[in-house]
N, C-alpha and C positions, 0 to 999 in steps of 0.2 A: 419406649419399651417398658413393659412391666418389670418390676424388680422383686427379688426374694432373697432371703438370707437363711442359711443353715448354720447352726452353731454345734460343733462337735467337741466334746470334752472327754478325754480318756478316763477321767475320774468318775464319769457318770455312766457306769456300765449297767446293762440290763442283766446279762448272764452269759456264761460261756455257751456257745451254740453247739448243740448236739448235731453232728453231721447228718444224722438220720432225717433231719427236716428236709433234706434234698433227695428223699427217697421217691420211688415210683411203684408201679403196679402192673402186673401181668395176670390177666384173668383168662380162663378158657371161654372166650367170647369172641365172636366174629373171626377176624384173621390175626388176632394178637399172637397166638401160638402157631397155628398152621398157616403157612405161607408168610408168616410174620417173622418170628425168631427161628422157626423150624421149617425147612423145606428140602428134604433129600432130593438130590438131582439138580438143585439150583447151581448155576455156574460157580457161585462162591461157596457152596456148602462144604463144610469140613467133614471129617470121617464120621461124625455123629449126626450129621444132617442139619447142623445149625448154620444159618446164613452168616458168613463172615462179614459181608457188607453191613449187616445190622449190628453185629458185635462191635465193629469199628466205631460206629456212630454212638453206641451206648457207652463204650469206653471213654469217648471224648467228654461225656457228661459226668463221669466219675460218680455214678449213682451208688450210694452207700448201702441201701437196703431196698428190696423189691418185695412187695406183698404178693402172695400167691396162695391158692389158685382162684380165689374170688373173695369178695364179690358175691352177687346173687347165685352164681354157679355153685359155690361151696355148700349151700344149704340143701342140696340134693346129692352131694358127691360121696361116692364110696371110694375112699382113698386106695383100697386094695385093688381096685380096677386098674390103677396106674402103675403097678409094680409087677415085677416078674417078666417072663418072656413076652415080648411085644406081640408075637403072633397069637398068643393065647388070651390076650386081653379082650374083654367084651366091648362091643359098641353099644352105647346106651342112648335112649331118648333123654335129651337134656332139657328139663322142663323150664328152667329159668329163662332161657333165651330161645326155646323152640327149635333146637337144632339136633343133629346127630353128633355125639362125642365119641371118637374112636379110641381115646385113651392111649395114643401112641407116646404121649409125653406125660410123665408123672413126677413124683417128688425126686426120684433119683436123677432122671434126665435133666430136670430143671436145676437141680444142684450142680450138675455138670456145666450147664450153661452159665450159671452164676459165677463159677470159677473162671470162665472165659472172659466175663465182663468185669470181674473184680468186685462183686457185690455179695451181700449176705441175704438170706431169706427171712421174710416175715410170713410165717405160715398161719393160715386160718383153718379152724376145725369146724366141722359140720354140727351145728346145734339146731338145725331145722328138722331133718328126717332122722338124725341120729343124736348121740349124746355123749355122756362122760366116758363110757366104755370104749367107744371108737376113738375118742380123743386120747385116752390113755394108751391105747394100742398104737396109734400113730406116733405119739411122742416116744414110746418105747422103741418102735421101729427106727425112728430118726436119730435118737440121742443116746440110747443105752449102748454101752460098748459091745457086750456079747454075753452069752450064757443064758439067755432067755429065749422064748419062742420067737418073739418079733424081732429082737436084735439079731438072732441067728438067721432069721429069714432074710433080713437085709444083707447079711454076709453071703448067704446063698445066692442072692441076686447080684453079687459082684461088687458090693460096697462094704469092704472090711471096716473102714473107719466110719465112726458116727458122723452125721451131718452137723451136729452141735448147733442146732437152730435155737437162738436165744429168745426171739420175740414171737409170741403166739396170740392170734386174735380169737376170742371166744365167740365165734359165729360172725354174722354179717347182717346189719340192718334188720334186726329181729322185730323192730317196732312197725315195719312196713307190711301192710296187707298183701302186697305183691310178693312177699318173701315166702318161699317154701317153708312151711313150719312156723309161720308168723305166731308170735306170742305176746301176751300182755307183759307189762313191766314186772308184775309179781312173778309170773311164770318164768320169764327169762332171768330175772335176778336170782331166783332160787337155783336154776340150772347153772348159771354162770358161777355161782358160789360153789356148788358141789363139784362141777367140772374143774374149776380152778384149784380147789383143794386137792383133788386126786392128781391133777397134773403136777402140782408142786411137790407132792409126795414122791412122784416118779423122778422128777428132776428139780430140785430146789433152786437151781441157778437160773431158771427161765423167768421171763417177764411176760405178764398177761395184759391184754387189752380187752376191756369190756365194751360192748356195743352201746354207743350213745344214740341219739336220735338220727334218723336217716337224713334229715336236713332241718334247718332252724324253723321252717314253716309247718312242721308236723303239729297236729293239734295237741299231741301229748308232750311236745318239747318242754323241757324243764322238769315236769313231774316224772317223766320217764327216767331222766338222769338221776334224780333224787331217789326214786324207788329202787332202781337197779343198784346204786351205790350203797344204799341202806342194807342191801343183802350181801354184797360182795366186796365191800370196802377193804376188808382184811386180806382178801385173796388177790386182788388186781392191782396193777401199777399204773394203768392208763385207762382213760375212757376215750372213745373215738368221736370224731366230728367228721361229717360229710357235707360238702356243699359244692354245687355247680351253679354257674351263672350264665345267663343268656339274655337275649333281648326280650323274651317273653316275660321275664321278671324284672325288666328295667323300663316298663311303660313305653317301649320302642323309642327310647330317648338315649342318644349316644352319650351325652354327658352323664346321665345316671348310670349307664352301663360301665363307663370308665371309672366310676366312683365306687364300684363294688368292693374294692379293697378296704374302704372305710367300713362297709357293712360286715365284711369278714372279721375285721378287728373287733367290732362290737359283739359278734357272735362268740368269738374266743373268750372275751372278758365275761360274758354271761355264763358260759360253761364253767369257767374258773370259779366264779362266785358260788355256783351250785356245789362244786367239789369241796370248796372250803367250808361251806355250810354243813355238809355231811361230816367232814372231818371234825368240826367243832362239836356237833351233836354227839358224836361217838367218842369225843375226847381222844381223837386219834393223834398219832405222832408222825404220820407220813402225809406228804402231799400226793394227791392223785394228779398226775401229769396228763397232758393231752396228746393224743395221736390223731392228727388231722389227716387220716389215711385215705381220703378221697377228696380231691379238690381239682377244679379245672373250669374252663369254659366248655359248655356243651349245649348246643341248640341247633346247629346247622343240619344235622342228619335226621331230625325227627320225622320229616315227611317221607324221606326215602326208606327209612326203616319200617314204616307201615306197609310197604309193598313187598317185604321179604317173604318168600315162600317158606312155610314151616317144614321142619325135618330135612333140611339141607345140610351140607357139610361146609363149615367155614365160609359163610356168606359175607358179603361186604356190609358189615353191621357197625353202627355208631362211627362211621368214618367221616367225621367232621373235617372239612377243609377250612383251615383257619385264615381269617383276615389279619391284616397288620394290626388293627385295633385290638384284636383278641390278645396279641402278644403284649400290648401295653397293659391290659388288665392282668395278664399273668404276671408281669413284672410287679404290678401293684400288690398282688396277692403274695408274692414272694417277700416283698417289703413287710407286709403285715405279719407273716410267719416269723421273720427275723426279729421284728419289734417285740414279739411275744415269746422270745426264746427262753425266758425264765420258766414258762409252763408248757409250751409246745416243744416236745422233745423228738417227735416223729411226725413226718408228713409225707404223703405219697401223691405226687402228681398222677392223676388217673386219666389215661393209662400211658403206657410207654411206646407201644408199637401198634399202628393201624387203627386201634380203637380209641377215639378221642385222644389222639397221641401226637407227640412232637416228631416221631419218626414214622414214615410211611414206606410201604413196599409195593412193588408190582410183582405179581406172581411170575416167576421166571425172568423178571426184569430187574430194575434198579431199586435202590433204597434212597430216600431223600428226606430233607429236613423241612418241617413246617415252620411258620413264622414264630410259633411259641417255643421252638427249640432253643432259641438264642438267649432270652432272658434267663431261662432255666439253667442253661449251661454257665452263663456268667455268675449267677448266684452260687451254683455248686462249686465252681472253680475258685472263686475269689471271696466267697462269703463264709469262710471258715475261720473261727477265732472267737472273739468276744463281741457280742452285740452291744452297741453304744447308743444311749439316748441321744436323739437329735432334736434340738429346739428349732422349729421351723417357723419362720416369719414370711408368709406368702400371701399374695392376693387370693381372695376367696371367691367362691361362686355358689349359687344355688341352682338346683335343677328340679325336675319333677319329683324325685324321690328323696332328695337330701337338701340340706341348707348348710351354709358356712363350711364348705369343703375347700381345703387348700388346693390351689392349682398345682403346686409343687409338693410332692411327697417324697420322703427320703429316709434312709437309714445308713448307718456306718458300721463297719466291722473292723476290729483291730486284731491283726494276727501278730501277736507278740513274738512268736517263734521266728517268723519271717521278717519281722520289723516292717510290716506293711499295714496300710489302712486302705480300705475300699469303701467308696461312696457309691451307693445305688440310689438313683432318683428317677422319677417320672414327671414329665410335664403333661398334665391332663387338659391344658387349654386347647380348645379346638381351633382357635384362630391366631393366637399370638405366641411368639417366642418370649422367653423370660430370661432376663439377666440375673444370674444367681451368684451371690457371694457366699463362700463357704469358709467359716472361721474355724481354723484348726490350730490356734495358737497354743493349746495345751500340749501339742506335739512339737518337738524341737527339730529344726533342720530337715524339712520335708522337700522331696523332689518328686516330680510326676513320672511315674513309670509309663502309663499310657492312659489315654482318654478314649472311651468307646462310645460311639453314638449309633443308635438304632432309630431311624426315622424313615418316613415315606410320604410322598405328597398325596397318595391315595390310600386312605385308611381301610378301604375295602379290597386292597390288592392281596394276592395270595402267591405262594410258591406252588410248584407242581413238579411232577416227574420230569417234564420237559424243560421247565424253567426253574430248577431248584435253587438257583442263585439269584432269583429275581429280587428278593428282599433279604438282605444280609446286613449285619452290622459293619461299620467301618471305623477305622482309627482316625481320630482328628487331633488337631493341635490348637484348639481354641482356648483352652484353659491357661491362665497366667497365675503364677504364684509369687506372692511378695509378702514378707513380714507375717508369715503364718496364715495368710488368707489366699483363697483361690477365687478368681473371677472367671466365670464362663457364661456362655449363652446356651440355654437348653431349648431347642426348637419345639414348636407346638407338637403335641401328641408324640412324645419321644421317650425312649428308655435310654438312660445315661449311666455309664460306669466310669468312675475316676479312681485309678489305682495310684497309691502314693508310697514312696519309700521313706522310711525314717533313717537318715544317714548317721 
């Protein structure tokens, strides 16, 4: 059996983890909102029309922040369409996704839903068809207490207390030619600067996220980030990263596909270097942190989405059904986010319900969990605290896209308040189990709380509405602890969580 070693030292901390790295995303896209989180008349619907079965599954994830309302959708969105009496709200042609938007859900209703699931909102403003005035008005509507036109309008709409939205995105993927109102880096940088300036005049307590590149393979990647930050470094607090992985960008090679967490790690480090370069040139005093506010596996639904009829309502759009191997890659990506907790402060698994999502619903039927639900849940529940550097000594492999990749990848999180340590690890080997020694001697008197194993003999297996419990994690008792060291076996293509108590 192959062997690997992981060394964890509590003195080798990366940074305290901002819980918002376990965030997610709900866009007005497909069935994310309508028949997803919201379906009046559903057997579980509450008095506001929200599906309680979905609320329960989201609560289990403890999602700290949810980005809204887009995404590509926001670049053509009139936020005023989604407030006031629902019966008077207009139906619109939604150009980003080619559907009809009824505007039954807007910022107030979504705020109500967030209270149900225990999360906060990350609001995006439209910098495609609109600009700083609409952003200022929306911020005033959401956050100002009273005594102005838009704050009093919110009160008239039944919301006396402000929503106190802290985190705001200055548009979405403005470098993309597919985006409504696509802009050059110079055009967007100036607009982000002026919009950010006005918004912080309205509410100095907010944080702002500037658009980075839509993905790392954009021809303008790097120069876009530098140009944008040259304009709005003083106004913004974060720059965004977006990245989706699929077999089409993995040379149809399973080992390359499972290695994409390594690629994600390099992407993060490249953006950090650009941010620090701008800071140095400007003789700045603040770090620009990263908001990785779209990340996931996305490729299964591409063919079926080409067949969707335009100008329909809430079609089955971007509804990837995830394989078990997708969950292992999601676990690897979570490890990468935790490893970069010193600079990645916000991250959003895109998306949360029905649209490339861990949670799926049937209209009038059940809600169920996809394979990717479980690593995301484990990281969110047990990955809060201080990220620790892990020294990994693992057998390596090479594949079509990468060389010298560790079969075992891992990160540790120390929760000082709970006196717990959590180890997250993936075994990316396609054929062999690996015996892993975890050296934790810098922690005194450890005991194992639980060991969670997520494996399946068929990496192409899926869950579904009918067999939602087909692929679920299980608790095992394979790990042995002695003299500050743990010995366990991590099966091939597996996600592993070991939770430890400091006695």
